[in-house]
C-alpha positions in Angstrom: 18.4 15.0 -91.6 21.8 16.7 -91.5 24.0 15.4 -88.8 24.7 18.8 -87.3 21.1 19.6 -86.8 20.4 16.2 -85.2 23.2 16.7 -82.8 21.8 20.1 -81.7 18.3 18.8 -80.8 17.5 18.3 -77.0 16.4 14.8 -76.4 13.2 14.3 -74.3 13.5 11.8 -71.5 11.2 8.8 -71.7 7.8 9.0 -70.1 8.7 6.2 -67.7 11.4 8.3 -66.1 8.9 11.0 -65.1 6.9 8.4 -63.4 9.9 7.1 -61.4 10.9 10.7 -60.4 7.3 11.4 -59.3 7.2 8.4 -57.1 10.5 9.2 -55.5 9.4 12.7 -54.8 6.1 11.6 -53.2 8.0 9.1 -51.0 10.4 11.8 -49.8 7.4 14.1 -49.0 5.7 11.4 -47.0 8.9 10.6 -45.1 9.3 14.2 -44.2 5.8 14.3 -42.8 6.5 11.1 -40.7 9.8 12.5 -39.4 8.0 15.7 -38.5 5.6 13.8 -36.4 8.4 12.0 -34.6 10.1 15.3 -33.8 6.9 16.6 -32.2 7.4 14.2 -29.3 4.8 12.6 -27.0 1.7 14.3 -25.7 2.2 16.7 -22.7 2.7 14.8 -19.5 1.2 17.4 -17.2 -2.4 16.7 -18.1 -4.3 15.7 -14.9 -5.1 12.1 -14.5 -8.7 10.9 -14.0 -9.6 11.0 -10.3 -9.5 7.7 -8.5 -12.9 6.0 -8.0 -14.1 6.2 -4.4 -14.0 3.0 -2.4 -17.3 1.3 -2.0 -19.5 1.9 1.0 -19.6 -1.7 2.2 -18.8 -2.4 5.9 -15.1 -2.6 6.7 -15.3 -6.3 7.7 -16.4 -7.3 4.3 -14.7 -4.8 2.0 -12.4 -6.5 -0.6 -8.9 -5.1 -0.7 -6.4 -5.1 -3.5 -3.2 -7.1 -3.1 -1.1 -5.1 -0.7 1.8 -7.2 0.7 3.9 -4.8 2.7 7.5 -4.1 1.8 10.2 -6.1 3.4 12.3 -2.9 3.4 11.8 0.8 2.7 11.1 0.1 -1.0 7.5 0.5 -2.0 5.7 -2.5 -3.4 2.4 -3.3 -5.1 -0.6 -2.6 -2.9 -3.4 -0.9 -4.6 -1.6 -0.6 -8.0 -4.2 1.9 -9.2 -2.7 4.5 -6.8 0.4 4.7 -8.9 -1.5 7.1 -11.1 -1.2 10.8 -10.2 -3.8 11.4 -7.4 -5.9 14.6 -7.4 -4.3 17.4 -5.5 -5.2 17.9 -1.9 -5.8 21.5 -0.9 -7.1 23.3 2.1 -8.0 21.9 5.6 -9.8 18.6 6.0 -13.6 18.7 6.5 -14.8 18.7 10.1 -14.3 15.3 11.8 -17.0 15.7 14.5 -15.1 13.3 16.8 -14.5 10.6 14.3 -11.8 8.1 15.5 -8.7 7.4 13.4 -6.2 4.5 14.2 -2.8 4.7 12.6 -0.7 1.6 12.5 3.0 2.0 11.6 4.4 -1.3 10.2 7.9 -2.6 9.6 9.4 -1.3 12.8 12.5 -3.0 14.3 15.3 -1.4 12.2 15.6 2.1 13.7 15.1 3.8 17.0 15.1 7.2 15.3 11.8 6.3 13.7 10.2 6.1 17.1 11.3 9.6 18.1 9.8 11.1 14.9 6.6 9.2 15.4 6.4 10.2 19.1 6.7 13.9 18.1 3.4 13.6 16.3 1.8 13.7 19.8 -1.0 11.2 19.1 -1.9 7.7 20.1 -1.1 5.1 17.5 -0.1 1.4 17.2 3.4 0.3 16.6 3.9 -3.0 14.6 7.3 -4.6 15.2 8.9 -7.2 13.0 10.3 -10.1 15.1 13.7 -10.7 13.7 15.1 -7.4 12.5 18.5 -5.9 13.5 17.1 -3.7 16.3 13.9 -5.6 17.2 14.9 -6.1 20.9 15.9 -2.5 21.3 12.8 -1.1 19.6 10.4 -3.4 21.6 12.1 -2.4 24.8 11.9 1.3 24.0 8.2 1.0 23.1 7.5 -0.7 26.4 9.4 2.0 28.2 7.2 4.6 26.5 4.0 2.7 27.3 2.6 2.8 23.8 0.5 0.2 22.1 2.8 -2.4 20.4 1.8 -5.4 18.3 3.8 -8.2 16.5 4.1 -7.7 12.8 4.1 -11.4 11.9 5.8 -12.3 8.6 3.6 -14.5 6.4 3.9 -16.0 2.9 2.7 -13.7 0.1 1.3 -14.8 -3.2 3.6 -12.8 -5.3 6.9 -14.6 -4.4 8.3 -11.7 -2.5 10.6 -12.4 0.5 8.7 -11.7 3.8 11.9 -11.8 5.8 13.2 -14.2 8.5 10.9 -16.4 10.4 8.1 -16.2 7.9 5.1 -18.6 8.2 4.1 -20.5 5.1 1.3 -22.7 3.9 3.7 -25.7 3.6 4.1 -25.6 7.4 2.0 -28.0 9.5 -0.4 -26.5 12.1 2.0 -27.4 14.9 4.8 -25.7 13.1 2.7 -22.6 12.5 1.8 -22.5 16.2 5.4 -22.9 17.3 6.6 -20.2 14.9 3.9 -17.8 16.1 5.0 -18.4 19.8 8.6 -17.7 18.9 7.8 -14.5 17.1 5.7 -13.3 20.0 8.6 -14.0 22.3 10.8 -11.7 20.2 8.4 -8.8 20.7 7.6 -8.8 24.5 4.8 -6.6 25.5 2.8 -7.0 22.2 -0.9 -6.8 22.8 -1.9 -7.9 19.3 -0.7 -9.2 16.0 -1.1 -8.2 12.4 0.3 -9.8 9.3 3.3 -8.7 7.3 2.6 -9.6 3.7 0.7 -12.9 3.9 -1.6 -12.7 0.9 -1.2 -16.4 0.3 -1.2 -17.6 3.9 -4.0 -15.4 5.1 -6.3 -17.0 2.5 -5.9 -20.4 4.0 -8.4 -21.2 6.8 -6.5 -24.1 8.3 -3.3 -22.1 8.6 -5.0 -19.1 10.1 -6.8 -21.2 12.6 -3.5 -22.6 13.8 -2.0 -19.1 14.1 -5.0 -17.6 15.7 -5.1 -20.4 18.3 -1.9 -19.1 19.8 -3.2 -15.5 19.6 -6.4 -16.5 21.4 -4.6 -18.4 24.2 -2.5 -15.3 24.9 -5.6 -13.1 25.0 -4.3 -10.9 22.2 -6.1 -9.3 19.3 -5.7 -9.7 15.6 -5.6 -6.9 13.0 -6.1 -8.2 9.4 -3.9 -6.1 7.2 -6.0 -7.2 4.2 -3.1 -7.8 1.9 -5.5 -9.9 -0.2 -9.2 -9.7 -1.0 -9.2 -13.5 -0.3 -8.1 -13.1 3.3 -10.1 -15.2 5.8 -8.1 -13.9 8.8 -10.7 -11.5 10.2 -13.5 -14.0 9.8 -11.5 -16.8 11.3 -10.6 -14.7 14.3 -14.2 -13.8 15.0 -15.2 -17.5 14.7 -12.7 -18.1 17.5 -14.1 -15.1 19.6 -10.8 -13.3 19.2 -11.1 -9.5 19.2 -10.2 -8.4 15.7 -10.3 -5.6 13.2 -9.5 -4.8 9.6 -7.6 -2.0 8.0 -9.5 0.3 5.6 -6.6 2.3 4.0 -3.0 1.9 3.1 -1.2 5.2 3.4 1.8 4.6 1.3 1.5 2.0 -1.5 2.7 4.8 -3.6 5.5 6.6 -1.6 5.2 10.0 -3.4 4.2 12.7 -0.9 1.1 13.7 -3.0 -0.1 10.2 -3.1 0.4 9.7 0.7 -1.4 12.9 1.4 -4.3 11.8 -0.8 -4.5 8.5 1.0 -4.5 10.2 4.4 -7.4 12.4 3.3 -9.2 9.2 2.2 -8.6 7.8 5.7 -10.3 10.9 7.2 -13.2 10.6 4.8 -13.6 6.9 5.8 -13.5 7.8 9.5 -16.0 10.6 9.1 -18.5 8.4 7.2 -18.1 5.3 9.4 -17.3 7.0 12.7 -13.9 5.3 12.8 -11.3 3.9 10.4 -7.9 2.1 10.5 -4.9 2.9 8.3 -1.6 1.2 7.9 1.6 3.0 6.9 5.4 2.6 7.0 8.2 4.7 8.4 9.2 6.0 5.0 10.5 9.5 5.0 7.7 10.8 2.8 5.0 9.1 4.9 6.5 10.7 8.1 6.7 14.1 6.5 3.1 14.0 5.3 1.9 12.9 8.8 3.8 15.8 10.4 1.9 18.2 8.2 -1.5 16.5 8.1 -2.0 15.2 11.7 -2.2 18.7 13.2 -4.8 19.8 10.6 -6.8 16.6 11.4 -6.7 17.4 15.1 -7.9 20.9 14.5 -10.7 19.5 12.4 -11.9 17.4 15.3 -10.6 13.9 14.5 -9.5 11.7 17.4 -6.4 9.5 17.1 -6.7 6.2 19.0 -4.8 2.9 19.2 -6.3 0.0 17.2 -7.4 -1.7 20.4 -10.1 1.0 20.7 -11.7 -0.1 17.5 -11.8 -3.9 17.8 -14.8 -6.0 17.1 -15.4 -7.7 20.5 -19.0 -8.8 20.0 -19.6 -12.4 20.9 -20.0 -14.7 17.9 -23.4 -16.4 17.9 -23.3 -20.1 18.6 -24.1 -22.2 15.5 
């Protein structure tokens, strides 16, 4: 073949090169699809969450409670973790209460006098739980006595989650005599207390021997005990009744989730419990959101016919049958 003609011919690329180019093109196309999916972002976050399952209808004294050690400060902690999901919206007035009794307990007092003024403006009876060794414990206890409202000792006890219950906490490592002495000292720090409830205590309240030592002091002072139910394994209520000490258990925590919508949902759960049982007890804390929700919801509950009473009105005082 003449050299000139050979030079003018277009050479065809080998078949293997087409295969390589095809594979590269397919890879780029797939990568584009993948990147497009990444750019689309996550699913919308405003889809409503599934509603929380209603609490069982078992009697209050035997109802298991999720771990709910109260916060040592105004930072929310872990009680009823399921409530961290977005609760259903609460709309409209509460259903008629028909005279159902509601007891509100406000824990963790002893750090602020201003909290007392805001609670007092609610205009209802409630129970004030004061920590024994906080910065303003003495002033808060004195002011509550001056106002003549129901005050109880919020006794720090050892939790199971390793959190710090604060100064003067009672632990399972303490001997019965030490537990009794620590309880007496804490009561001395909150003069005028007519009862006791536990601050944290999910570990200690599950130990019968420890609770018997503590309750012995409460019984000798003719006080009552409110089991905060920070653990489903708590034996505190049962131990108190075995000792013929007037006692009660909480049914609802108002603010394990401090968001206003969650607190409002919990408050309506409290009203539902009170309407179904005839009475119910709730524990909350002086968080700004909790106080704001109470300022809105309490007047509506009063209009609907609910009665707000101190915990002492709802105690189990029935005599324990002799064995």
